[in-house]
C-alpha positions in Angstrom: -13.2 31.3 -21.3 -11.8 30.2 -18.0 -8.6 28.2 -17.8 -7.0 26.4 -14.9 -3.6 27.7 -13.7 -1.4 25.5 -11.6 1.2 27.1 -9.4 3.9 24.8 -7.9 6.5 25.8 -5.3 9.2 23.7 -6.7 11.7 24.7 -4.1 9.5 23.1 -1.4 8.4 19.9 -3.2 9.8 16.8 -1.6 8.9 14.4 -4.5 6.5 12.3 -2.4 4.5 11.6 -5.6 1.2 11.6 -3.9 -0.1 14.2 -6.4 1.2 12.0 -9.3 -1.0 9.2 -8.0 -4.0 11.4 -7.5 -4.0 13.1 -10.9 -6.7 11.4 -13.0 -5.5 13.2 -16.1 -1.9 11.8 -15.6 -0.4 15.3 -16.4 1.9 15.4 -13.3 5.4 14.0 -13.5 8.7 14.1 -11.6 11.4 16.4 -12.9 14.9 15.1 -13.6 16.3 18.4 -12.1 16.7 18.8 -8.4 15.6 21.7 -6.1 17.7 23.3 -3.4 16.8 20.5 -1.0 18.0 17.8 -3.4 14.6 16.5 -4.3 13.2 16.1 -7.8 10.1 18.4 -7.9 7.0 17.8 -9.9 6.0 19.5 -13.1 2.9 19.6 -15.2 3.2 18.0 -18.6 0.2 19.8 -20.2 -1.6 22.4 -18.1 -4.4 22.6 -20.7 -5.5 19.1 -19.8 -6.1 20.1 -16.1 -9.8 19.8 -15.1 -9.3 21.8 -11.9 -10.3 18.9 -9.6 -7.6 20.0 -7.1 -7.0 16.3 -6.0 -3.3 16.9 -6.4 -3.3 20.0 -4.1 -5.4 18.2 -1.5 -3.0 15.2 -1.5 0.1 17.3 -1.2 1.3 17.1 2.5 3.4 20.3 2.1 0.8 22.4 0.3 3.1 23.2 -2.7 0.4 23.1 -5.3 -2.2 25.8 -5.9 -4.9 25.7 -8.6 -7.0 28.6 -9.6 -9.1 29.8 -12.6 -8.5 32.9 -14.7 -10.0 34.3 -17.8 -8.2 33.5 -21.0 
């Protein structure tokens, strides 16, 4: 069975929230913690609900989101 893996470069995330808006599953949220740049990076609430549509990665202006499939 294939699952979707979401990799986020939290240190480069600028909290623009474009990915949050684009996620149809509503599984992306903004963290309360800050990264080294002082921004609140995104996190995934439940990776199992990801459909792999990649809309979040496409919307990200800084390319900090990567989605790929792997065998479970």
